[in-house]
N, C-alpha and C positions, 0 to 999 in steps of 0.2 A: 606685759610683766612677766619676768621669769619666777619659776616655782618657788624660790625663796622670798622674792618680794610679796608673793601671795599668801604665804605662811605668815610673814611678819604683819602683813594687813589684817588677815583675821585675829591672830593674836593680840593686836593693839586695839581690837574692837572688843575685847573680853569686858563686860559691864563692870565686875569686881574689880580688875585691875585699873581700869579707868576711874572708877571711884575714888582710887587711892592715888592715883597717878603714877602708876609703874608703865613704863615703855620698854618693849622688849625688841631685839634684834637678834639674827643670827650671825655669828662670827664666821662659822664654817659648819659642814655638816657634822651633827653630833656635839654643838659647841653654840651656846647662846649667852648673852647678857642681858640682863634686865636693870635698869636704874630707876631711881625715885630721887627727885629734887625734894629734900624735907622740907615741911611745914608745920606748922605748930599743932594741926591737927594729928599728925604723926607720933607726936610726944606722949609721955607720961610724966608722972610728977618728978621733979628734979631735973626737967628738961632732956629726959633721955629718950631715945627712938623705942618705942613700945615693940615687945619682943614679936608680938602677933604682927605688927607691919613688916618686921625683918623675916617671919616666917612666910609670909604671903610672897615677898621677894624672892625667897629661896625657892619657893613653890613654883612661881612663874618662871624662875630661870631653867630649873630643872625640867619641867613639863615642855617649856619651848625648844630645849636640847634635844628632848626625846622626839617632839613633833617633826623637827629638823630632818631626822632619818625615816621615821616610821609614816610620815605622811598620812596618818589615823588619829582619829581621837583616841585620848588615853587619860587615866585618872592616876593620881597619886595613892599608893597603896601603903607607904610607909616613909616618915621623915625624921632623921634624929640630926639635931641642932646642937653645936656646942657655941655658946656667946662667949666670946673671947675678951672684948672690951667694948665700951659703950661706942658708937657711932657718934664722932665729933664733928665732921665736916661733911657737909651735902657737896654732890649727891652721893648717896648709898648707891653701891653698884654689886649686882650679884653676877657671876659666871658659873654656868653650869657646864659641866662636861660628862658625857657617857663614859661609863668605866667598862661596863658590860651590857650588851644586847642579846636577849634570848629572842624565843619565837614570841610570847606574850609578856614578857617583863623585861624592862631596862632598869639598871643600876647608873645613878649617876651621883657625880661628887659636886659641891656647890661650894664657893668660897664667896664671902661677903666683905666688900671694902668699903671704907669711908673714901671722902674726896680728896684726901692726901694719900691715897694708896695703901693705907694701914689695912692690916689684916683683923676684921671684926668678928667674923664666925664663920663656921665650918660645919658643914652639913654632907649629910648623905642621903639618900633616898631611893625608892622603887617605886615605877610607873608601870601600871597594866595597859597594854596596848589592845584595844578592840580590833580583833581580825573578823571581819564581817563573814 
């Protein structure tokens, strides 16, 4: 197994992500994609995807992008998300890409799309990398 496969395997064993169905993959170093096949449990009143579910998808995409280059444990320190339109079609897809990597902090932009490729949310966040 190559390093990229090992990281994807570890991320896809995340208990929280598994509980809601998020799947992650690394597109390239510093860029990751997370997908979620929408189910009734992801919806709020009005059959709209819950904002917390979208935030979780964003967080996983950003964290996986950081992990793809840091190869070290990291935590989210900040997330700023703009919900642009409801997610109408499954699957939901978030793509995170590193904007700037420092010694301990990475800044990432994340775009969330519906199953038709429409942009539904835009986020930025920062992740703290634990350096042993």
